[in-house]
C-alpha positions as CSV (number, residue, x, y, z in Angstrom):
1,M,-133.8,46.4,-26.3
2,F,-136.7,48.8,-26.8
3,N,-139.4,46.3,-25.9
4,E,-140.9,46.4,-29.3
5,P,-143.6,43.7,-29.9
6,N,-142.4,40.8,-32.0
7,A,-138.9,42.3,-32.4
8,Q,-136.3,40.1,-34.1
9,S,-132.6,40.2,-34.3
10,Q,-131.1,40.9,-37.7
11,H,-128.4,38.4,-36.9
12,D,-128.8,34.6,-36.8
13,D,-125.5,33.9,-34.9
14,F,-123.6,35.6,-32.1
15,F,-119.9,35.0,-31.7
16,Y,-118.0,35.4,-28.4
17,Y,-114.4,36.7,-28.7
18,K,-111.8,37.2,-26.0
19,R,-109.1,39.4,-27.3
20,N,-108.6,38.1,-30.8
21,T,-109.7,34.5,-30.2
22,I,-113.2,33.1,-30.8
23,E,-114.4,31.2,-27.7
24,A,-118.0,30.4,-28.5
25,V,-121.0,30.8,-30.9
26,R,-124.6,31.0,-30.1
27,S,-127.2,30.2,-32.7
28,G,-130.9,30.0,-31.7
29,Q,-131.2,27.9,-28.6
30,W,-127.7,26.4,-28.9
31,K,-124.3,27.7,-27.6
32,L,-121.1,25.9,-28.5
33,H,-117.9,26.7,-26.5
34,S,-114.7,25.9,-28.3
35,R,-112.1,27.7,-26.1
36,K,-111.9,29.0,-22.5
37,D,-108.9,30.5,-20.8
38,D,-106.6,29.7,-23.8
39,E,-107.6,26.0,-23.8
40,A,-109.6,24.1,-26.4
41,I,-112.9,22.7,-25.0
42,N,-116.0,20.9,-26.4
43,E,-119.1,22.1,-24.6
44,L,-122.6,22.5,-26.1
45,Y,-125.6,23.9,-24.2
46,D,-129.3,24.0,-24.9
47,L,-130.1,27.5,-23.6
48,E,-133.8,27.0,-24.0
49,N,-133.8,24.3,-21.4
50,D,-130.5,25.1,-19.5
51,V,-129.9,28.8,-19.4
52,G,-127.3,28.4,-16.7
53,E,-125.1,26.2,-19.0
54,T,-124.9,23.4,-16.4
55,H,-125.5,20.3,-18.6
56,N,-123.0,19.8,-21.4
57,V,-124.8,17.9,-24.3
58,Y,-121.9,18.0,-26.7
59,D,-121.9,14.2,-27.2
60,Q,-125.7,13.9,-27.7
61,H,-126.0,16.3,-30.7
62,A,-123.3,15.7,-33.3
63,D,-125.3,17.3,-36.1
64,I,-125.7,20.6,-34.1
65,V,-122.1,20.6,-33.1
66,Q,-121.0,20.2,-36.7
67,N,-123.3,23.0,-37.8
68,L,-122.0,25.4,-35.1
69,I,-118.3,24.4,-35.9
70,S,-119.0,25.4,-39.5
71,K,-120.3,28.8,-38.3
72,I,-117.1,29.2,-36.2
73,D,-114.9,28.3,-39.2
74,A,-116.7,30.8,-41.4
75,C,-116.3,33.5,-38.8
76,R,-112.6,32.7,-38.5
77,Q,-112.2,33.1,-42.2
78,D,-114.1,36.4,-42.1
79,I,-112.5,38.2,-39.1
80,G,-109.8,35.9,-37.9
81,D,-108.9,33.9,-34.8
82,E,-105.5,34.4,-33.2
83,A,-105.5,31.0,-31.4
84,A,-106.1,29.2,-34.7
85,G,-103.5,31.2,-36.5
86,I,-106.1,32.6,-39.0
87,E,-105.7,36.3,-39.9
88,G,-109.1,36.8,-41.5
89,Q,-110.0,38.1,-44.9
90,N,-112.1,41.1,-43.8
91,I,-109.9,42.8,-41.3
92,R,-108.0,45.9,-41.8
93,P,-105.2,47.7,-40.0
94,I,-106.1,50.2,-37.4
95,G,-106.3,53.8,-38.6
96,R,-103.4,56.1,-38.0
97,V,-103.1,59.9,-38.6
98,E,-99.7,61.4,-39.1
99,D,-100.3,64.7,-37.3
100,P,-103.5,64.3,-35.2
101,K,-105.3,67.5,-34.1
102,T,-108.0,67.6,-31.5
103,L,-111.3,69.3,-32.3
104,T,-110.9,71.6,-29.3
105,H,-107.8,73.0,-27.5
106,Y,-107.3,74.1,-23.9
107,D,-107.0,77.9,-23.6
108,P,-105.6,78.9,-20.1
109,D,-106.9,82.4,-20.6
110,H,-110.5,81.3,-21.3
111,P,-112.8,81.6,-18.3
112,Y,-114.1,78.0,-18.1
113,F,-115.5,78.6,-14.7
114,I,-117.0,82.0,-13.9
115,A,-117.8,82.9,-10.3
116,M,-121.4,84.1,-9.9
């Protein structure tokens, strides 16, 4: 992002969610799609050689598919997956405040715009 020499991501995997459903995972040069438009799919792409995701190699790399599926399963257990019916162990309810107050308030008598 900042064009730093030899910069490395602190994350090994990147998960793609749509709403509350995991759709894909990327790990290194590989990207596995498991859902698209609310349908289960099986697509694996080698992004190093096929950045446009045009050649599905799912059937040629069973070991990589299994590895990526295990990463998806771990992510589901962590933060959930609505389509799989998994709530996730590390989610929390959204925060609510009983009587919220803004930091500033509109004052109709304050001269927000002053003619010069």
